[in-house]
N, C-alpha and C positions, 0 to 999 in steps of 0.2 A: 271809732267806728265799730259796730258790732261784727262778730265773727261771721254771721250768716251773710251780711252785706258784702264783706270782703270776699268771701268764698263765692258768692253769687257773681260778683264782678269778674273774678278769676275764671269761673266757668263760662260766663258769657263771652269773655275775650277769646277763649279757646274756640268756641263755636264761631264767633265772628271772623276770626282769622281763617277759619276753614271755609266759610262760604264766600270765597272770592274767586272769580274766574272770568273766562271770555264769554260775555253775554252780549247778544245782539238784540237791541230793542226789548220789548216785552215778550218774554219767552212763553209761548203757549202750546205750539204744536210739537209733537213728539220728536221729529227729526232735529229741530233746533235744540230741544232739551238734551238729546243724546250728544250733540256736538258740544253744548255748554258743559255738560258733566264730564265729557272726555277731556276737554281743555282744562277744566278745573282740576281734575285728577292729575294731569301732567304738571300743572303749576305747583300744586301742593307737594307732589312726590319729589319735586326738584329741591325742596327746602329740607335739608338734613338737620339744620339748626338755625336759630335766630336769636340775636341779642340786640336790645335797643333801649334807649332812654325814652320814657313815656311821660308826657304831661297829661294828667287827668283833670278834666273840668266837670264838675257837677253843676248843671244849669237849671235854674228854677223855671217854672212855666211862664213867668213874666220876662225871662231873658237874663235875669241877674245871675251872676256866678256865686253859687252857694259855697263851693269849696274848690280849691286848686291843690293838686298833689303832684309830687315828683316820684316817679316809679322807675325801677330797673326791672325789665322783663326779659326772660330768656326761656327758650324751649329747645328740646332735642327730642322730637317725636320718635316713637309714640309714648315714651314713658317719662321724660324729664321736663318738668315745668317749674319756673321760678318767678315769683312776683314779690318784689320788695318795695314797699312804700317807704321812701326816705324822708319826705317832708310833706305835711306838717306833723303827721302822727306815725312814727316809725312802726313798721309791722312787716312780717315776712311770712309768706306761704310758699312752701317748696315741697315737691314730691318727686320720688324716684320711680313712681309707678306702682309701688307697693305700700309705702307709708307716706302720709301727709303730715307735715309739721307746720303749725301755726304759732309763730313766736311773736310775743308782744312784750318788747323790752320795757315799756313804761309800766306794765303790770308785773314785770319780772316773772313771767310764766310762759310756758309752751304747752300747747295742746297737741297731742299725738293721736292720730286716727289712721285707720286703714283707708287707703285710697279707694273710694267707692267704686265697685266694679262697673256699675253702669256709666259713671263719669269717665272711667278709664277707657271703657269700650267706645264711648262716643268720641272722646278725644283721639283715640288711636285710629278709629275708622275715618274720621273726617280729615285729620292731619296726615294720614297715609294716602289720601286721595280716594277713599272708598265712599263715593258720594251718590250712590244709586238712589237713595231715598230722599235726597235733598230737595228735589223739585216737588215732592209730595208735601213738603212742609212749608215752602216759601214761594211767593210770586217773585219773579226775578226780572230785573231791569238793568240795562247798561246805558249810561249817559256818556257817549263817545267823547265829546269835546272836553269834558271835565275829567274823564276817566274815573267816573264814580259808578259804583255798583250798589244797587238798592235791593233790599230783601224785605218783603212784607210777609210776616207770619200768617199762615192760613188758619191756624188754631185761634179761634176767637177768645179763648181763655188765656192766651199768652199775654203777659204784662207788657211786652214790647209791641209797638205799632210799626216800627221801621228800623232797619239797620242799614247804614250807609258806609261803604268802605271806599276810600279814595287812594289812588296811586299817583305818583309823580315819577316819570321815566321808569315805569314798571316797578318802582320801589314802593312798599307800603308807606303811606303818608299819614292816614288818620282813619279812625273808626268812630262813627257817630251813632249813638243809640237814642231812640225816642220811645218813651214809655207812654202808655195810655193815660197815666196820671198827669201828663204834661211835663214831667221832669225829663231832662236830657243828660246824657253822659257823653263826653268827647274824650277820645284818646288820640293824642298827637305824637307821632313817632319821629324821633331824631336819632342820628348816629346808628342807623340800622345796619347790622352786619349779619349776613347769612352764610350758611355753610362753613362755619368756623368750628374749630375744635373746642368742645366743652367737655371737660373730664366728668366721669360719672360722679365724682365726689362733689361736684358743683351742685348736684341735685339731692344731696344728703345734708342733714343738719346735725352739727355737733352741739349737743346740749351743754350750755355753760353751767358751771358750778353755782350753787346757791340760788337757783331759781325754782319756782314751783313747776312740777311736771303733772299735767292732767292727762293721764293715759286712757284714752277711749278706744284703743286698738284692741283687736281680738287676741293679740299675741302676748 
């Protein structure tokens, strides 16, 4: 899978994890929006760390599964994010908030980049519960019986048409992305652990010997 695709999924997951909260029906008036964003901020601020096994499904417009991947995901907001594709194509993206490493063992190479300041700011704001601008970007809906939260981008140029986040017993269960092209991506979360100790070293990458290093960082 190309680097930009992996990084795009990584960034979309960060945003999708952030836009979950207590929504009542289709939120349109300002008092309800204020309540939604306040509850969302409280929920996000309560997550100091998260680690989970993720099954990723890439689904074609006709419903067929194009690809299934096994992923280990972890985060310690606002700086630490870890995304390791284990199967079928091993790859790792990890950042400590300053440097991003993209390790591709099959190619025996690692790409080193500065963690983009805009990406960092977005992740830090959302995952820290700073959600004031969220309602300006999405139409929000909560399906109470299924505990599903739906987010429709207001920006017509956004390649996504819908983001659906599902919870079971208040635990993150799945994230479902629908693209305007008809392709869909599903992330199914298992073995979710929150507020666990993740050492800073977990979000740094020790470069193995005898692999190619592509250093695109400014340092």
